[in-house]
C-alpha positions as CSV (number, residue, x, y, z in Angstrom):
1,M,-106.3,160.0,-33.9
2,P,-106.2,159.9,-30.1
3,V,-106.6,162.9,-27.9
4,S,-104.9,163.7,-24.8
5,Y,-106.3,166.5,-22.6
6,S,-104.2,168.6,-19.4
7,P,-106.0,169.5,-16.7
8,R,-108.3,172.9,-17.2
9,E,-107.6,172.5,-21.0
10,M,-110.8,173.7,-23.6
11,I,-110.4,173.3,-26.8
12,S,-112.2,176.7,-28.1
13,M,-115.0,175.2,-31.1
14,P,-114.9,177.9,-34.0
15,K,-118.6,178.6,-35.3
16,V,-118.0,176.4,-38.3
17,Y,-116.5,173.1,-38.6
18,E,-116.1,171.6,-42.3
19,N,-115.3,167.9,-43.0
20,V,-117.1,166.6,-40.5
21,L,-118.7,163.4,-40.2
22,L,-120.2,163.2,-36.6
23,A,-121.2,165.6,-34.0
24,V,-122.2,165.1,-30.4
25,H,-123.8,166.7,-27.1
26,G,-124.2,165.5,-23.7
27,G,-126.5,168.3,-22.7
28,A,-126.2,172.3,-21.9
29,G,-125.8,174.3,-19.0
30,V,-125.4,171.2,-16.3
31,L,-122.4,172.2,-15.1
32,T,-121.1,175.6,-14.3
33,R,-117.0,176.9,-14.5
34,E,-117.4,177.4,-10.7
35,V,-117.9,173.3,-10.0
36,V,-116.0,171.5,-12.4
37,T,-112.9,170.3,-11.4
38,P,-110.2,169.3,-13.8
39,S,-110.9,165.7,-12.9
40,I,-114.5,166.2,-13.7
41,E,-113.9,168.0,-17.1
42,Q,-111.5,165.2,-17.9
43,K,-114.2,162.3,-17.4
44,Y,-116.8,164.6,-19.7
45,L,-113.8,165.0,-22.4
46,L,-113.0,161.8,-22.4
47,R,-116.6,160.1,-22.7
48,L,-117.7,162.5,-25.4
49,E,-114.2,161.7,-27.5
50,A,-115.6,157.8,-27.0
51,A,-118.6,158.8,-28.2
52,L,-117.5,160.3,-31.4
53,K,-115.0,157.6,-31.8
54,A,-117.7,155.0,-32.0
55,G,-119.7,156.9,-34.0
56,Y,-116.8,157.1,-36.5
57,Q,-115.8,153.4,-36.6
58,V,-119.2,152.6,-37.6
59,L,-119.3,155.3,-40.7
60,K,-115.4,154.5,-41.9
61,S,-116.9,151.0,-42.2
62,G,-119.7,152.1,-44.6
63,K,-122.5,151.8,-42.1
64,S,-125.0,154.2,-42.4
65,S,-125.4,157.7,-40.5
66,L,-128.3,156.0,-38.7
67,D,-126.3,153.4,-37.5
68,A,-123.4,155.9,-36.8
69,V,-126.2,157.7,-34.7
70,V,-127.1,155.1,-32.5
71,A,-123.5,154.1,-31.8
72,A,-122.5,157.6,-30.4
73,I,-125.4,158.1,-28.5
74,K,-125.3,154.5,-26.7
75,V,-121.8,155.1,-25.6
76,L,-123.4,158.0,-23.8
77,E,-126.5,156.5,-22.6
78,N,-124.4,153.7,-20.9
79,S,-122.6,156.0,-19.1
80,P,-123.3,157.4,-15.7
81,L,-122.1,160.9,-16.1
82,F,-125.3,162.0,-18.8
83,N,-129.0,163.0,-18.4
84,A,-129.8,159.8,-20.5
85,G,-129.6,156.0,-19.8
86,K,-127.9,154.9,-17.3
87,G,-127.2,158.1,-15.6
88,A,-130.7,159.6,-15.9
89,V,-132.5,162.1,-13.4
90,F,-135.0,161.0,-11.3
91,T,-138.7,162.3,-11.1
92,H,-140.6,163.7,-8.5
93,E,-141.9,160.6,-7.6
94,G,-138.5,158.6,-7.5
95,R,-138.9,157.1,-10.9
96,I,-136.6,156.7,-14.3
97,E,-138.4,157.9,-17.2
98,L,-136.3,158.1,-20.6
99,D,-137.3,159.9,-23.7
100,A,-135.5,159.0,-27.2
101,S,-136.0,160.4,-31.1
102,I,-134.4,159.7,-34.3
103,M,-134.6,160.6,-37.6
104,D,-133.4,159.7,-41.3
105,G,-132.7,162.3,-43.3
106,S,-132.8,160.4,-46.6
107,T,-136.4,159.5,-46.1
108,G,-137.9,162.0,-43.8
109,R,-138.9,158.6,-41.3
110,A,-138.8,159.0,-37.7
111,G,-139.2,157.8,-34.8
112,A,-139.5,158.3,-31.2
113,V,-140.3,156.9,-27.2
114,A,-141.2,158.4,-24.4
115,C,-141.6,158.3,-20.8
116,V,-140.1,154.2,-21.1
117,T,-138.9,152.9,-18.1
118,T,-137.2,149.5,-19.1
119,I,-135.5,149.9,-22.7
120,K,-131.6,149.5,-22.0
121,N,-130.6,152.1,-24.5
122,P,-133.6,154.1,-25.6
123,I,-132.5,155.6,-29.0
124,T,-133.0,151.9,-30.0
125,G,-136.4,151.6,-29.0
126,A,-137.0,154.9,-31.5
127,R,-135.2,153.2,-34.3
128,A,-137.2,150.3,-33.8
129,V,-140.6,152.4,-33.8
130,M,-139.2,154.3,-37.1
131,E,-138.2,150.9,-38.7
132,R,-140.8,148.4,-37.3
133,S,-143.9,150.0,-36.5
134,P,-146.3,152.1,-38.7
135,H,-145.9,154.8,-35.9
136,V,-143.6,157.8,-34.9
137,L,-144.1,158.0,-31.1
138,L,-144.8,155.4,-28.3
139,M,-144.9,156.0,-25.1
140,G,-145.1,154.5,-21.4
141,K,-145.7,151.3,-20.6
142,G,-146.9,150.5,-24.4
143,A,-143.4,151.8,-25.5
144,D,-141.6,149.0,-23.1
145,R,-143.8,146.2,-24.1
146,F,-143.0,146.8,-27.9
147,A,-139.5,147.0,-27.1
148,R,-139.6,143.3,-25.6
149,Q,-141.9,142.4,-28.3
150,V,-138.9,143.2,-30.9
151,G,-136.3,142.0,-28.9
152,L,-134.5,145.0,-27.8
153,P,-132.3,144.8,-24.6
154,V,-134.9,145.6,-21.9
155,V,-133.8,145.8,-17.7
156,E,-135.3,146.1,-14.4
157,P,-136.0,150.2,-13.9
158,S,-133.2,149.6,-10.7
159,Y,-130.8,149.3,-13.8
160,F,-130.7,153.3,-14.0
161,F,-130.5,153.8,-10.3
162,T,-127.4,156.0,-9.6
163,Q,-126.3,157.3,-6.3
164,R,-125.4,161.2,-7.4
165,Q,-128.8,161.7,-9.1
166,W,-130.7,160.2,-6.1
167,E,-128.8,162.3,-3.9
168,R,-129.7,165.4,-6.7
169,L,-133.7,164.6,-5.9
170,K,-133.3,164.6,-2.3
171,K,-131.6,167.5,-2.1
172,I,-134.1,169.2,-4.4
173,L,-136.9,167.6,-2.1
174,R,-135.5,169.3,1.0
175,E,-135.3,172.7,-0.4
176,E,-138.9,172.4,-1.7
177,R,-140.0,171.5,1.8
178,Q,-138.3,174.1,3.4
179,R,-140.2,176.7,1.1
180,G,-143.1,174.7,0.7
181,K,-143.1,174.8,-2.9
182,A,-141.7,173.7,-6.2
183,A,-138.1,174.6,-6.4
184,P,-137.5,177.8,-9.5
185,E,-136.8,176.9,-13.0
186,R,-133.5,178.0,-13.0
187,Q,-132.5,175.2,-10.4
188,Q,-133.4,172.4,-13.5
189,K,-130.6,171.9,-15.1
190,F,-130.8,170.7,-18.9
191,G,-129.2,167.1,-19.3
192,T,-130.0,165.2,-23.0
193,V,-127.7,163.5,-25.2
194,G,-127.7,163.8,-28.8
195,A,-126.0,163.1,-32.3
196,V,-125.5,164.3,-36.0
197,A,-124.1,162.4,-38.8
198,R,-123.4,161.9,-42.5
199,D,-122.4,159.0,-44.5
200,I,-120.4,158.1,-47.5
201,A,-124.1,158.4,-49.8
202,G,-124.0,162.1,-47.5
203,N,-126.7,160.6,-45.9
204,L,-127.8,162.8,-42.5
205,A,-128.9,161.3,-39.4
206,A,-130.0,162.9,-35.8
207,G,-131.0,161.5,-32.6
208,T,-131.6,162.7,-29.3
209,S,-131.5,161.1,-25.9
210,T,-132.7,162.0,-22.1
211,G,-133.6,161.3,-18.8
212,G,-136.0,164.5,-18.8
213,M,-136.0,166.9,-16.1
214,L,-134.9,166.5,-12.4
215,N,-137.7,166.5,-10.2
216,K,-140.7,166.7,-13.2
217,Q,-144.4,165.5,-12.6
218,F,-147.1,164.7,-14.0
219,G,-145.6,162.8,-16.3
220,R,-144.0,165.8,-18.2
221,V,-142.3,165.3,-21.6
222,G,-139.9,167.6,-22.9
223,D,-138.9,168.5,-26.9
224,S,-136.3,165.2,-27.2
225,P,-138.4,163.0,-28.4
226,I,-140.8,165.5,-30.3
227,I,-139.8,165.6,-34.1
228,G,-139.0,169.4,-34.9
229,A,-138.5,170.4,-31.9
230,G,-135.6,168.0,-30.8
231,T,-134.5,166.1,-33.3
232,Y,-134.5,167.0,-37.3
233,A,-132.9,165.6,-40.2
234,S,-133.3,166.3,-43.9
235,N,-131.0,165.6,-46.9
236,D,-131.8,168.8,-48.3
237,T,-131.1,171.1,-45.1
238,C,-129.6,169.9,-42.2
239,A,-129.3,167.3,-39.2
240,V,-130.4,168.7,-35.8
241,S,-130.1,167.7,-31.9
242,A,-131.0,169.9,-29.7
243,T,-130.5,170.3,-25.3
244,G,-132.0,173.0,-23.6
245,H,-135.4,173.7,-21.6
246,G,-137.7,171.7,-23.6
247,E,-140.8,173.8,-22.9
248,Y,-139.1,176.4,-25.0
249,F,-137.5,174.1,-28.0
250,M,-141.3,173.0,-28.2
251,R,-142.8,176.1,-28.4
252,C,-140.5,177.4,-30.8
253,V,-139.8,174.1,-32.7
254,T,-136.4,174.8,-32.7
255,A,-134.8,171.9,-35.0
256,Y,-137.3,172.1,-37.5
257,D,-136.9,176.4,-37.8
258,I,-133.4,176.0,-38.7
259,A,-134.1,173.5,-41.3
260,A,-136.6,175.8,-42.7
261,L,-134.5,178.7,-42.5
262,M,-132.1,176.9,-45.1
263,K,-134.8,175.9,-47.3
264,Y,-136.5,178.9,-47.4
265,A,-134.9,182.1,-46.3
266,K,-131.7,179.7,-48.4
267,L,-129.4,180.8,-45.2
268,P,-126.0,178.9,-44.5
269,L,-126.4,176.5,-41.9
270,A,-123.9,178.5,-39.0
271,Q,-126.3,181.8,-39.9
272,A,-129.5,179.7,-39.3
273,A,-128.8,178.0,-36.6
274,H,-127.2,180.9,-34.9
275,Q,-130.4,182.9,-35.6
276,V,-132.5,180.5,-34.1
277,I,-130.6,179.9,-30.7
278,H,-129.7,183.6,-30.2
279,Q,-132.6,185.2,-31.5
280,S,-135.6,182.9,-31.9
281,L,-135.4,181.4,-28.7
282,E,-133.6,183.5,-26.8
283,Q,-135.9,186.3,-27.2
284,A,-138.5,183.3,-26.1
285,G,-136.7,182.9,-22.7
286,G,-135.4,179.8,-23.4
287,K,-131.9,178.5,-22.7
288,G,-130.1,175.6,-24.3
289,G,-128.4,174.6,-27.8
290,V,-128.1,172.5,-30.7
291,I,-125.5,170.2,-33.2
292,T,-126.0,170.7,-36.6
293,L,-124.8,169.3,-39.5
294,D,-125.4,169.8,-43.2
295,A,-124.7,167.1,-45.9
296,H,-121.6,169.0,-47.1
297,G,-120.1,168.6,-43.7
298,N,-120.7,171.9,-42.4
299,C,-121.2,171.6,-38.3
300,A,-122.1,174.5,-36.1
301,M,-122.7,174.1,-32.5
302,P,-124.1,177.4,-30.9
303,F,-125.5,177.8,-27.5
304,N,-126.6,180.6,-25.5
305,S,-126.4,178.7,-21.4
306,E,-123.2,179.1,-20.0
307,G,-121.8,175.4,-21.3
308,M,-122.8,172.6,-24.0
309,Y,-120.9,169.6,-23.6
310,R,-120.3,169.1,-27.2
311,G,-117.8,167.7,-29.9
312,C,-117.1,166.8,-33.2
313,I,-114.9,164.5,-35.6
314,T,-114.1,165.3,-39.5
315,A,-113.1,162.8,-42.0
316,D,-109.7,162.2,-40.9
317,G,-110.5,161.3,-37.4
318,T,-109.7,164.8,-35.8
319,V,-111.7,165.2,-32.6
320,A,-112.8,168.6,-31.1
321,V,-114.5,168.6,-27.6
322,A,-115.4,171.5,-25.2
323,I,-117.7,172.0,-22.5
324,F,-117.5,176.2,-22.0
325,K,-117.5,178.9,-24.7
């Protein structure tokens, strides 16, 4: 179902959506209301909608939730708007290092890649690790080599260069030189993309992909490729993809914590997700949010940052997307 947006329009997202097949996010806290122009807002909303429609068409054709998650995330990875794939941020050394993970809620299998530099769509690398290797997480040159061996599309690192992200790195490096020390944490924005889906059989899947933290050093890896922190899926509980300050999501095991509250405390999805984001994560000092989906089609997308690029699509094709609260 086509959706059109007037300038500055934002769709209010209720705490719970019902009968959802697919939800996506494009990061939390990346832009503030003060800098989001109508044209910028329109671009992000339309790209979120495109990702939702890509995954929706996969599901409607009878394919799996894993297929839908990969299809939706690839749309976002191929866009220079988001900090994943083509739009990834630069490290302190001026490199692009990409992370991604995926999990199958029907089997509990998972795969992930970290610090890769040549896999065109890192989410496909994560799925290949899950399905075509005995491992869960591969990193760096080994992961890039594995991707080539199994025939995934690979590119030169220069493919990921965007002038916008290069200028952001130069700006933050100038500020560091002027201060004589690293930029404060509050300047490091939280860019990630992700998707959660349920298919015709009721199977859940979740995936997350990111370029990491702008100006990161020392081979830093965040929560996006860490199963249980940035990604989790189980048919018995829910599918989760997270976005935010990864160190806190890893410490709080945020994605799995939501599922654990559902499994052991018998909390409904929305309550479990809200409690983890607005209590556990927030009390630890973490900022960000999650998209969550259960096997009944209930969807909740709580966040404690100023905004989170997010959206969902229901079984009848109704689309809702938003950035701010």
